MMTF fields as JSON, N, C-alpha, C and O atoms, coordinates in Angstrom:
{
  "mmtfVersion": "1.0.0",
  "mmtfProducer": "UNKNOWN",
  "numBonds": 319,
  "numAtoms": 320,
  "numGroups": 80,
  "numChains": 1,
  "numModels": 1,
  "chainsPerModel": [1],
  "groupsPerChain": [80],
  "chainIdList": ["A"],
  "bondAtomList": [4, 2, 8, 6, 12, 10, 16, 14, 20, 18, 24, 22, 28, 26, 32, 30, 36, 34, 40, 38, 44, 42, 48, 46, 52, 50, 56, 54, 60, 58, 64, 62, 68, 66, 72, 70, 76, 74, 80, 78, 84, 82, 88, 86, 92, 90, 96, 94, 100, 98, 104, 102, 108, 106, 112, 110, 116, 114, 120, 118, 124, 122, 128, 126, 132, 130, 136, 134, 140, 138, 144, 142, 148, 146, 152, 150, 156, 154, 160, 158, 164, 162, 168, 166, 172, 170, 176, 174, 180, 178, 184, 182, 188, 186, 192, 190, 196, 194, 200, 198, 204, 202, 208, 206, 212, 210, 216, 214, 220, 218, 224, 222, 228, 226, 232, 230, 236, 234, 240, 238, 244, 242, 248, 246, 252, 250, 256, 254, 260, 258, 264, 262, 268, 266, 272, 270, 276, 274, 280, 278, 284, 282, 288, 286, 292, 290, 296, 294, 300, 298, 304, 302, 308, 306, 312, 310, 316, 314],
  "bondOrderList": [1, 1, 1, 1, 1, 1, 1, 1, 1, 1, 1, 1, 1, 1, 1, 1, 1, 1, 1, 1, 1, 1, 1, 1, 1, 1, 1, 1, 1, 1, 1, 1, 1, 1, 1, 1, 1, 1, 1, 1, 1, 1, 1, 1, 1, 1, 1, 1, 1, 1, 1, 1, 1, 1, 1, 1, 1, 1, 1, 1, 1, 1, 1, 1, 1, 1, 1, 1, 1, 1, 1, 1, 1, 1, 1, 1, 1, 1, 1],
  "groupList": [{"groupName": "UNK", "atomNameList": ["N", "CA", "C", "O"], "elementList": ["N", "C", "C", "O"], "formalChargeList": [0, 0, 0, 0], "bondAtomList": [1, 0, 2, 1, 3, 2], "bondOrderList": [1, 1, 2], "singleLetterCode": "X", "chemCompType": "L-PEPTIDE LINKING"}],
  "groupTypeList": [0, 0, 0, 0, 0, 0, 0, 0, 0, 0, 0, 0, 0, 0, 0, 0, 0, 0, 0, 0, 0, 0, 0, 0, 0, 0, 0, 0, 0, 0, 0, 0, 0, 0, 0, 0, 0, 0, 0, 0, 0, 0, 0, 0, 0, 0, 0, 0, 0, 0, 0, 0, 0, 0, 0, 0, 0, 0, 0, 0, 0, 0, 0, 0, 0, 0, 0, 0, 0, 0, 0, 0, 0, 0, 0, 0, 0, 0, 0, 0],
  "groupIdList": [1, 2, 3, 4, 5, 6, 7, 8, 9, 10, 11, 12, 13, 14, 15, 16, 17, 18, 19, 20, 21, 22, 23, 24, 25, 26, 27, 28, 29, 30, 31, 32, 33, 34, 35, 36, 37, 38, 39, 40, 41, 42, 43, 44, 45, 46, 47, 48, 49, 50, 51, 52, 53, 54, 55, 56, 57, 58, 59, 60, 61, 62, 63, 64, 65, 66, 67, 68, 69, 70, 71, 72, 73, 74, 75, 76, 77, 78, 79, 80],
  "secStructList": [7, 3, 3, 3, 3, 3, 1, 7, 7, 7, 6, 2, 2, 2, 2, 7, 6, 6, 1, 1, 7, 7, 7, 7, 2, 2, 2, 2, 2, 2, 2, 2, 2, 2, 2, 2, 2, 2, 6, 1, 6, 6, 7, 3, 3, 3, 3, 3, 3, 3, 3, 6, 6, 7, 1, 1, 7, 3, 3, 3, 3, 7, 1, 1, 1, 3, 3, 3, 3, 3, 3, 7, 7, 1, 1, 2, 2, 2, 2, 7],
  "xCoordList": [-50.111, -48.78, -47.867, -48.295, -46.725, -45.616, -44.807, -44.428, -44.581, -43.732, -42.526, -42.641, -41.438, -40.09, -39.854, -39.925, -39.58, -38.877, -37.575, -37.573, -36.289, -35.138, -34.348, -33.898, -34.14, -33.689, -33.517, -33.807, -33.062, -32.863, -34.227, -35.095, -34.283, -35.743, -35.221, -34.276, -36.093, -35.713, -36.309, -37.446, -35.076, -35.269, -36.084, -36.957, -35.61, -35.943, -37.372, -38.026, -37.94, -39.455, -40.174, -41.315, -39.565, -40.078, -40.202, -41.181, -39.266, -39.135, -40.159, -40.614, -40.503, -41.475, -41.994, -41.571, -42.846, -43.422, -44.351, -44.752, -44.651, -45.672, -44.688, -45.097, -43.532, -42.563, -41.474, -40.517, -41.172, -40.003, -40.59, -41.749, -40.064, -40.486, -40.338, -39.455, -40.924, -41.088, -39.466, -39.06, -38.692, -37.648, -37.626, -38.709, -36.869, -36.711, -36.071, -35.866, -35.869, -35.18, -35.661, -36.709, -34.791, -35.183, -35.835, -36.769, -35.354, -36.176, -37.402, -38.234, -37.731, -39.05, -40.076, -41.165, -39.561, -39.995, -40.196, -41.192, -39.325, -39.409, -40.556, -41.556, -40.498, -41.624, -42.962, -43.918, -43.133, -44.35, -45.02, -46.17, -43.875, -44.498, -44.719, -45.704, -44.162, -44.514, -45.627, -46.502, -46.028, -47.256, -48.56, -49.453, -48.354, -49.28, -49.443, -50.599, -48.435, -48.679, -49.421, -50.069, -49.038, -49.576, -51.033, -51.886, -51.289, -52.963, -53.742, -54.965, -52.994, -53.687, -54.207, -53.551, -55.114, -55.456, -55.145, -55.225, -54.658, -53.908, -52.315, -51.627, -51.901, -50.318, -49.682, -50.129, -48.625, -47.718, -46.464, -45.649, -46.486, -45.2, -43.959, -44.092, -42.807, -41.638, -40.534, -40.25, -40.057, -38.93, -37.849, -37.886, -36.496, -35.406, -34.39, -34.448, -33.365, -32.645, -31.495, -31.282, -30.477, -29.172, -28.894, -29.4, -28.097, -27.985, -26.446, -25.999, -25.842, -24.511, -24.508, -25.464, -23.611, -23.377, -24.078, -23.88, -24.967, -25.706, -25.044, -24.773, -24.72, -23.991, -24.707, -24.161, -26.056, -27.263, -28.278, -28.344, -29.181, -30.179, -31.42, -31.586, -32.21, -33.16, -34.513, -34.5, -35.47, -36.941, -37.439, -37.322, -37.95, -38.792, -40.19, -40.304, -41.374, -42.679, -43.019, -42.506, -43.667, -44.001, -45.381, -45.945, -46.064, -47.166, -48.0, -48.099, -48.439, -48.874, -47.871, -48.313, -46.563, -45.803, -44.627, -44.553, -43.624, -42.213, -40.922, -40.676, -40.093, -38.84, -37.969, -38.218, -36.848, -35.857, -34.382, -34.226, -33.684, -32.23, -31.42, -31.418, -30.471, -29.323, -28.256, -28.575, -26.896, -25.965, -25.261, -25.147, -24.936, -24.117, -22.917, -22.065, -22.627, -21.835, -20.336, -20.419, -19.303, -18.128, -18.227, -18.862, -17.938, -17.86, -18.789, -19.162, -19.469, -20.405, -21.465, -22.234, -21.322, -22.377, -22.272, -23.349, -21.387, -21.283, -22.298, -23.147, -22.206, -22.999, -24.365, -25.306, -24.486, -25.795, -26.665, -27.749],
  "yCoordList": [-14.075, -13.383, -14.704, -15.78, -14.371, -15.505, -14.927, -13.756, -15.633, -15.32, -16.327, -17.55, -15.658, -16.453, -16.167, -14.99, -17.133, -16.91, -17.353, -18.285, -16.803, -17.3, -17.049, -15.952, -18.319, -18.395, -19.891, -20.826, -20.06, -21.727, -22.013, -21.342, -23.339, -24.082, -25.742, -26.39, -26.065, -27.397, -28.507, -28.974, -28.789, -29.754, -31.278, -31.826, -31.781, -33.224, -32.934, -33.93, -31.846, -31.444, -31.979, -32.429, -31.943, -31.948, -33.57, -34.063, -34.402, -35.902, -36.737, -37.805, -36.149, -36.712, -35.582, -35.559, -34.812, -33.629, -34.036, -33.151, -35.342, -35.672, -36.639, -37.082, -36.847, -37.576, -36.499, -37.112, -35.433, -34.548, -33.697, -33.351, -33.264, -31.926, -30.436, -30.206, -29.768, -28.051, -27.588, -27.454, -27.392, -26.699, -25.631, -25.07, -24.978, -23.567, -22.409, -22.529, -21.415, -20.235, -20.187, -20.701, -19.513, -18.931, -19.842, -19.474, -21.292, -22.246, -22.499, -23.021, -22.201, -22.5, -21.154, -21.349, -20.102, -18.859, -19.166, -18.844, -19.653, -19.71, -20.601, -20.293, -21.754, -22.63, -22.223, -22.805, -21.548, -21.107, -19.976, -19.865, -19.341, -18.016, -18.804, -18.358, -19.837, -20.684, -21.068, -20.703, -21.85, -22.676, -21.418, -21.509, -20.292, -19.079, -18.714, -18.705, -18.33, -17.608, -18.367, -17.899, -19.972, -20.958, -21.048, -21.283, -20.887, -20.831, -19.776, -19.819, -18.54, -17.382, -17.863, -18.552, -17.503, -17.612, -16.639, -15.439, -17.307, -16.519, -16.33, -15.763, -16.975, -16.942, -18.353, -19.454, -18.118, -19.398, -18.992, -18.135, -19.822, -19.818, -20.855, -22.068, -20.171, -21.336, -20.639, -19.449, -21.716, -21.448, -22.015, -23.065, -20.892, -21.044, -21.562, -20.873, -22.559, -22.659, -23.021, -23.068, -23.363, -23.721, -25.044, -25.314, -25.981, -27.627, -27.781, -27.585, -28.004, -28.467, -30.075, -30.849, -30.262, -31.598, -31.847, -32.902, -30.8, -31.18, -30.424, -29.243, -31.023, -31.041, -30.4, -29.783, -30.589, -29.748, -29.43, -29.986, -28.434, -27.884, -29.158, -29.801, -29.452, -30.252, -29.793, -28.935, -30.084, -29.695, -30.843, -32.068, -30.067, -31.046, -30.319, -29.13, -31.294, -30.942, -30.159, -30.681, -29.233, -28.618, -28.802, -29.416, -28.047, -28.397, -27.16, -26.09, -27.275, -26.506, -25.423, -24.51, -25.597, -25.033, -25.765, -26.985, -25.027, -25.934, -25.525, -24.331, -26.132, -26.07, -26.272, -27.166, -25.521, -25.798, -25.7, -24.908, -26.483, -26.43, -26.661, -27.51, -25.455, -25.121, -25.895, -26.523, -25.937, -26.433, -25.012, -23.808, -25.807, -24.51, -24.099, -24.986, -23.093, -22.521, -22.212, -21.906, -22.282, -21.924, -20.532, -19.681, -20.215, -19.048, -19.194, -18.072, -20.14, -20.575, -19.206, -18.628, -18.958, -18.053, -16.722, -16.148, -16.29, -15.082, -15.435, -14.599, -16.617, -16.887, -17.285, -16.987, -18.142, -18.863, -18.255, -18.773],
  "zCoordList": [7.566, 7.526, 7.985, 8.402, 7.817, 7.774, 9.289, 9.256, 10.43, 11.417, 11.577, 11.662, 11.601, 11.9, 13.432, 13.786, 14.373, 15.715, 15.285, 14.482, 15.711, 16.181, 17.194, 17.526, 17.802, 18.933, 19.41, 18.663, 20.604, 21.233, 21.444, 22.002, 20.801, 20.971, 21.437, 20.989, 22.355, 22.729, 21.688, 21.63, 20.828, 19.863, 20.41, 19.735, 21.706, 22.045, 22.443, 22.754, 22.49, 22.698, 21.217, 21.316, 19.91, 18.768, 18.79, 18.228, 19.404, 19.389, 20.224, 19.815, 21.473, 21.993, 23.191, 24.347, 22.703, 23.384, 24.689, 25.445, 24.895, 26.104, 27.114, 28.188, 26.66, 27.541, 27.657, 28.131, 27.506, 27.553, 28.677, 28.449, 29.865, 30.546, 29.952, 29.127, 30.241, 29.771, 30.15, 31.305, 28.993, 29.737, 30.348, 30.185, 31.051, 31.575, 30.499, 29.291, 31.261, 30.483, 29.079, 28.691, 28.33, 27.068, 26.261, 25.548, 26.295, 25.32, 25.842, 25.099, 27.127, 27.491, 26.788, 26.247, 26.923, 26.276, 24.417, 23.769, 24.033, 22.431, 22.433, 21.785, 23.152, 22.956, 23.438, 22.926, 24.111, 24.728, 23.37, 22.947, 23.013, 22.228, 20.993, 20.405, 20.356, 19.032, 19.318, 18.533, 20.396, 20.626, 20.357, 19.515, 21.312, 21.153, 20.003, 19.58, 19.197, 17.786, 16.569, 15.633, 16.974, 15.989, 16.364, 15.508, 17.475, 17.716, 17.315, 17.446, 16.693, 16.041, 14.534, 13.753, 14.384, 12.907, 12.147, 12.41, 10.863, 9.814, 9.824, 8.975, 11.048, 11.21, 10.781, 11.104, 10.042, 9.55, 10.176, 9.833, 11.207, 12.162, 11.879, 11.716, 11.858, 11.78, 12.819, 12.951, 13.45, 14.563, 13.788, 13.148, 13.961, 13.724, 14.616, 15.634, 14.746, 15.786, 15.483, 14.271, 16.305, 15.975, 16.533, 17.623, 15.889, 16.831, 16.688, 15.558, 17.372, 17.634, 16.687, 16.736, 16.103, 15.603, 14.244, 13.641, 13.716, 12.538, 11.486, 11.704, 10.245, 9.016, 7.926, 7.012, 8.08, 6.983, 7.929, 9.026, 7.488, 8.144, 8.166, 7.129, 9.323, 9.473, 9.857, 10.74, 9.496, 9.547, 10.83, 10.819, 11.764, 12.737, 12.593, 12.298, 12.871, 12.941, 14.547, 15.537, 14.674, 16.072, 15.943, 15.037, 17.22, 17.176, 16.415, 17.014, 15.444, 14.32, 13.624, 12.926, 13.862, 13.169, 12.64, 12.785, 11.982, 11.565, 12.293, 12.125, 12.998, 13.357, 12.353, 11.544, 12.226, 11.313, 12.411, 13.34, 12.065, 13.001, 11.997, 11.105, 12.368, 11.35, 12.029, 13.038, 11.564, 12.092, 13.095, 12.866, 14.141, 15.006, 14.511, 14.446, 14.17, 13.782, 14.626, 15.815, 14.129, 14.737, 15.686, 15.064, 16.556, 17.433, 18.272, 18.616, 18.88, 19.744, 20.243, 19.475, 21.36, 21.902, 20.854, 20.697, 20.289, 19.568, 18.31, 18.0, 17.631, 16.412, 16.681, 15.946, 18.027, 18.364, 18.477, 18.748]
}
């Protein structure tokens, strides 16, 4: 089964997970949920988040799941 999580995700964690402290707030919840779901047999997990400054979607590798960052659109929190 495929599962997509949409929400804020700590992209700096993708670049150096062992050197970066676990964030707090909603970022930490999305990270923990992605990790937990990825550990379940038969689930294919993808996290979708938005990142300011991107001009095109970018793929990051997670811990057994994929992370896709989309450009953060105009409108700030309304569309984030």
